[in-house]
C-alpha distance (Angstrom), angle and dihedral (degrees) to the residues before:
residue distance angle dihedral
X1 . . .
X2 3.80 . .
X3 3.78 114.6 .
X4 3.78 115.5 -116.7
X5 3.78 116.0 -124.1
X6 3.79 113.6 -136.5
X7 3.79 132.7 -163.1
X8 3.80 122.9 -159.2
X9 3.81 117.2 -147.7
X10 3.79 109.5 -166.9
X11 3.81 116.2 28.5
X12 3.80 99.5 -160.1
X13 3.78 133.8 115.5
X14 3.81 98.3 -55.5
X15 3.80 91.6 49.8
X16 3.80 93.7 49.9
X17 3.79 94.2 39.3
X18 3.78 98.7 45.6
X19 3.80 124.0 -2.7
X20 3.79 102.3 44.4
X21 3.82 99.2 45.8
X22 3.81 92.8 43.4
X23 3.79 95.5 47.9
X24 3.80 91.5 45.2
X25 3.82 89.8 62.0
X26 3.80 92.9 60.2
X27 3.80 118.1 93.2
X28 3.80 90.8 -158.1
X29 3.81 92.8 60.7
X30 3.79 135.5 73.7
X31 3.81 118.8 -172.4
X32 3.79 104.4 -144.5
X33 3.81 106.7 160.7
X34 3.80 134.5 49.3
X35 3.79 123.4 -173.4
X36 3.78 131.8 179.5
X37 3.80 134.2 147.6
X38 3.82 85.5 -123.5
X39 3.80 103.2 63.7
X40 3.82 93.1 -157.7
X41 3.83 90.1 62.7
X42 3.79 91.7 51.1
X43 3.80 90.3 48.2
X44 3.79 92.2 49.2
X45 3.81 90.9 51.7
X46 3.80 91.9 47.3
X47 3.79 92.6 50.0
X48 3.79 91.9 51.7
X49 3.80 102.2 37.3
X50 3.80 107.9 14.4
X51 3.77 127.8 101.8
X52 3.79 127.2 -148.9
X53 3.81 114.3 -21.7
X54 3.81 99.8 -18.4
X55 3.77 121.4 -167.6
X56 3.81 109.6 -101.3
X57 3.80 116.5 -174.8
X58 3.80 147.6 144.3
X59 3.83 92.0 -140.8
X60 3.80 115.3 78.0
X61 3.82 90.4 -160.5
X62 3.81 88.1 72.0
X63 3.80 88.7 60.6
X64 3.80 92.2 48.0
X65 3.80 92.7 47.1
X66 3.80 91.3 57.2
X67 3.81 102.9 96.6
X68 3.81 92.4 -164.7
X69 3.82 92.3 66.8
X70 3.82 113.1 94.7
X71 3.81 103.5 -179.3
X72 3.79 136.1 32.0
X73 3.80 126.9 -162.3
X74 3.80 113.0 -155.6
X75 3.82 110.3 -150.6
X76 3.80 101.0 160.7
X77 3.82 132.1 118.1
X78 3.80 113.9 -66.3
X79 3.79 95.0 -104.0
X80 3.82 92.3 68.9
X81 3.83 99.6 40.7
X82 3.79 93.9 97.8
X83 3.79 98.3 41.8
X84 3.79 94.5 50.3
X85 3.81 96.7 38.1
X86 3.80 94.3 50.6
X87 3.79 91.6 46.7
X88 3.80 90.9 48.1
X89 3.80 93.0 50.0
X90 3.79 90.7 48.7
X91 3.80 90.4 50.3
X92 3.81 89.1 58.7
X93 3.79 99.9 -98.8
X94 3.79 128.8 132.1
X95 3.81 109.4 -126.5
X96 3.77 135.2 -142.7
X97 3.81 106.4 -174.3
X98 3.76 120.6 -168.4
X99 3.81 116.4 -119.1
X100 2.94 137.4 -56.8
X101 3.78 96.1 52.4
X102 3.80 94.5 -135.5
X103 3.77 143.2 -21.0
X104 3.81 90.3 -99.8
X105 3.80 141.4 4.2
X106 3.81 95.4 -100.9
X107 3.79 91.2 59.7
X108 3.81 90.7 44.0
X109 3.79 89.6 56.3
X110 3.81 90.3 51.5
X111 3.80 88.6 55.7
X112 3.81 93.2 50.5
X113 3.80 90.8 47.6
X114 3.81 91.3 49.8
X115 3.80 91.9 52.1
X116 3.81 91.2 50.7
X117 3.80 92.8 44.8
X118 3.80 95.2 49.8
X119 3.80 98.8 35.8
X120 3.80 89.9 -130.5
X121 3.78 123.5 133.7
X122 3.78 121.4 -103.9
X123 3.79 125.9 -172.6
X124 3.79 135.2 168.3
X125 3.82 125.8 -132.8
X126 3.80 102.2 -109.6
X127 3.79 94.1 146.8
X128 3.82 94.6 167.9
X129 3.80 88.6 78.0
X130 3.79 86.8 69.4
X131 3.81 98.9 57.1
X132 3.82 114.3 114.0
X133 3.81 92.9 -114.7
X134 3.81 91.7 48.8
X135 3.79 92.7 48.5
X136 3.81 91.6 49.2
X137 3.80 94.6 46.5
X138 3.80 92.1 47.4
X139 3.81 89.1 55.2
X140 3.82 89.5 49.7
X141 3.81 90.3 51.9
X142 3.79 94.4 43.2
X143 3.79 91.4 53.2
X144 3.80 90.5 52.8
X145 3.80 97.4 -115.9
X146 3.81 91.5 139.3
X147 3.79 94.1 42.7
X148 3.79 115.3 -148.1
X149 3.80 109.2 -2.8
X150 3.79 103.2 -144.9
X151 3.82 102.0 160.8
X152 3.77 129.0 39.1
X153 3.78 142.6 160.8
X154 3.79 125.0 -145.6
X155 3.81 111.7 -152.8
X156 3.82 126.3 -155.5
X157 3.81 104.4 146.9
X158 3.78 124.3 151.3
X159 3.79 119.8 177.7
X160 3.81 95.3 -153.2
X161 3.78 115.7 -12.3
X162 3.78 108.7 120.8
X163 3.83 113.4 165.8
X164 3.79 104.0 -127.2
X165 3.81 99.2 -178.6
X166 3.79 132.4 81.7
X167 3.82 116.6 3.2
X168 3.81 99.4 -43.0
X169 3.82 92.6 120.1
X170 3.81 93.7 45.8
X171 3.80 109.3 99.0
X172 3.80 93.5 -167.6
X173 3.80 94.4 56.6
X174 3.81 98.4 35.0
X175 3.79 103.9 32.5
X176 3.79 92.8 -133.8
X177 3.79 146.2 -14.2
X178 3.81 132.0 -100.3
X179 3.81 94.0 -14.9
X180 3.80 94.4 61.5
X181 3.82 93.2 32.3
X182 3.81 106.7 47.3
X183 3.81 103.4 -4.5
X184 3.79 85.6 67.0
X185 3.84 90.6 63.1
X186 3.80 93.4 49.8
X187 3.79 93.2 47.5
X188 3.80 92.8 46.9
X189 3.81 90.5 52.2
X190 3.80 92.5 48.6
X191 3.80 96.3 48.3
X192 3.80 90.3 45.6
X193 3.80 92.4 52.5
X194 3.80 91.4 47.8
X195 3.82 93.2 41.6
X196 3.77 85.7 -140.7
X197 3.80 119.2 135.4
X198 3.79 102.4 158.9
X199 3.81 110.5 99.0
X200 3.80 118.2 -174.0
X201 3.79 105.1 179.4
X202 3.80 139.8 3.3
X203 3.79 133.0 -165.3
X204 3.79 117.5 -172.9
X205 3.78 145.4 176.9
X206 3.78 129.0 -164.0
X207 3.79 126.0 -170.8
X208 3.78 136.1 -159.0
X209 3.81 100.8 -170.7
X210 3.80 113.3 117.0
X211 3.79 92.5 33.9
X212 3.80 88.2 73.9
X213 3.81 92.3 64.5
X214 3.80 121.9 104.4
X215 3.82 124.7 -138.3
X216 3.79 89.6 10.1
X217 3.78 123.3 176.8
X218 3.78 108.3 -103.1
X219 3.79 138.6 160.0
X220 3.81 90.8 -120.9
X221 3.78 99.1 35.9
X222 3.79 130.3 -87.2
X223 3.77 119.3 -41.8
X224 3.77 128.7 -133.9
X225 3.84 106.8 -109.2
X226 3.81 89.9 -154.1
X227 3.80 90.7 60.6
X228 3.82 95.4 40.7
X229 3.82 96.2 98.4
X230 3.83 98.9 153.0
X231 3.79 133.7 72.3
X232 3.81 119.3 -80.2
X233 3.83 92.7 -151.8
X234 3.80 137.5 13.0
X235 3.78 136.4 -176.2
X236 3.78 134.1 -167.9
X237 3.79 139.8 -169.2
X238 3.79 110.8 -154.3
X239 3.80 125.4 -170.4
X240 3.77 118.1 -167.7
X241 3.81 127.2 -147.9
X242 3.82 91.7 -102.7
X243 3.81 91.8 51.2
X244 3.80 96.7 -101.5
X245 3.79 111.5 144.3
X246 3.82 131.4 -147.7
X247 3.80 128.5 -170.2
X248 3.82 112.9 -156.8
X249 3.80 121.1 -163.0
X250 3.79 126.0 -177.5
X251 3.78 137.2 166.1
X252 3.77 143.8 156.4
X253 3.79 91.0 -166.2
X254 3.79 123.8 21.9
X255 3.78 133.7 143.7
X256 3.77 93.1 -118.0
X257 3.79 135.0 116.1
X258 3.80 91.0 -159.2
X259 3.78 96.7 94.2
X260 3.80 123.6 171.9
X261 3.78 130.9 147.2
X262 3.80 129.7 -162.3
X263 3.78 92.8 -2.9
X264 3.78 136.5 120.7
X265 3.77 142.1 -156.9
X266 3.81 118.0 -144.9
X267 3.81 129.1 -164.4
X268 3.79 118.2 -169.0
X269 3.77 139.6 169.1
X270 3.81 92.8 -103.4
X271 3.78 101.4 32.3
X272 3.76 147.6 -30.5
X273 3.78 139.6 -121.5
X274 3.77 140.5 -166.2
X275 3.79 139.8 -179.7
X276 3.78 97.4 -149.6
X277 3.82 97.9 106.8
X278 3.74 101.7 19.9
X279 3.80 113.7 -60.3
X280 3.80 113.9 -39.2
X281 3.78 130.1 -178.4
X282 3.79 119.9 -162.9
X283 3.78 135.9 -174.7
X284 3.76 147.3 115.6
X285 3.81 129.5 -73.2
X286 3.79 128.2 173.1
X287 3.82 90.6 -5.2
X288 3.80 90.9 -55.6
X289 3.78 130.1 109.5
X290 3.79 117.6 -125.7
X291 3.80 139.1 -173.9
X292 3.80 120.1 -161.0
X293 3.78 122.0 -167.3
X294 3.78 109.3 -150.9
X295 3.79 115.2 -134.0
X296 3.77 103.6 -154.6
X297 3.79 116.1 -142.4
X298 3.80 118.3 -109.3
X299 3.77 93.6 -146.6
X300 3.78 141.5 36.3
X301 3.75 138.1 86.8
X302 3.79 94.1 -20.4
X303 3.78 91.3 62.7
X304 3.78 134.2 79.3
X305 3.80 125.0 -158.8
X306 3.78 89.7 -14.1
X307 3.82 93.3 -55.0
X308 3.77 121.8 118.4
X309 3.79 117.6 -114.0
X310 3.78 103.5 -130.8
X311 3.80 122.1 -137.2
X312 3.79 92.8 -104.4
X313 3.82 90.9 50.6
X314 3.80 92.9 49.2
X315 3.80 89.6 47.8
X316 3.81 91.9 53.2
X317 3.80 94.3 44.7
X318 3.80 95.7 49.0
X319 3.80 90.5 45.8
X320 3.79 92.7 53.4
X321 3.81 91.4 44.0
X322 3.81 90.2 52.2
X323 3.80 88.2 57.6
X324 3.80 94.0 45.4
X325 3.81 94.0 45.6
X326 3.81 95.3 37.5
X327 3.80 92.7 -124.6
X328 3.79 130.9 136.9
X329 3.80 115.9 -82.7
X330 3.80 117.1 -115.0
X331 3.81 90.3 -115.1
X332 3.78 106.3 51.8
X333 3.82 117.1 -156.7
X334 3.81 91.7 -128.9
X335 3.82 89.4 59.0
X336 3.79 92.5 48.5
X337 3.80 89.2 49.7
X338 3.82 91.2 58.5
X339 3.81 89.0 52.8
X340 3.80 89.9 52.8
X341 3.80 92.1 46.6
X342 3.81 91.7 53.2
X343 3.82 93.3 46.7
X344 3.79 90.3 50.4
X345 3.80 89.8 49.6
X346 3.81 91.0 53.6
X347 3.80 90.1 53.3
X348 3.81 91.1 46.2
X349 3.80 92.8 48.2
X350 3.78 92.1 49.5
X351 3.79 91.0 51.2
X352 3.80 96.2 46.0
X353 3.79 98.7 34.8
X354 3.80 88.2 -132.3
X355 3.81 135.2 102.4
X356 3.80 118.1 -98.0
X357 3.80 117.3 -133.9
X358 3.80 124.7 -155.5
X359 3.79 118.7 -136.7
X360 3.78 109.3 -163.4
């Protein structure tokens, strides 16, 4: 099988921490182009992961103009996700764009339309779907073991873990703080488990309280309050068309000991599940309540040579295989668009003080 040639646009932390190492493990992939507005970052990536004479540039158009490149991974700040992804699709490339899909719903819709128009594949980097507990729970939900899931909670709570590097605190470039950064993962997981992508109404609140503090305790060192222009916590109440209800909680800084990130709690007619203390399934059998803690296997099909295939590696492999086999990616762009629409509605509701209704 012909190896796919991949170009990386944005050689920052997410590229080095996720995309580059995962793609480099795949025999069916060759990373041939590296682009970043800081040329030294592109050069560093090329030296570590490039093959013979890779393309190294600060202009992403050079990557798109290379007709030999099959796939582009977009790992830039949120504000440029749409611009680069649409241009890449129109240049004939398949696109993996890092989460969130776009800085707002309008740009997300442009991306979906471009994928349909060009016939190229588009997927979004929701790697938490590929964790062993997520994969197991999705199978449980898909087989109907929980029945109708009518209430859920999406958890993305950090006590003090504000990312102080890059543009994370810049509202103009990122579109928001913890809600669009980590709340997006929790919401994607929850909607995917429920297989419910029809929101009806959203009420939301965002807060900028602890971000005003100076010399604050933080996992990555104190932040500069003057540069902290996004919310430090955000919460949403989401009602779906069928009446199902989701509570979304997210924070980078919150005075809470109840910390969970990229997890969900599900309540169905036949049973429930949560990821708060490992993966637990609960329900009723023979007129008795039960709770089962799932011990996930440390071997099996998701492992190679006795080594575990991490979520980011499974994500990359299944994405590349979807291109090679011409099948749908695990994360469909239409699903990611609904996540973006709900996040935008939470921000809008917080600003207006009113609920936001979806008309579809």
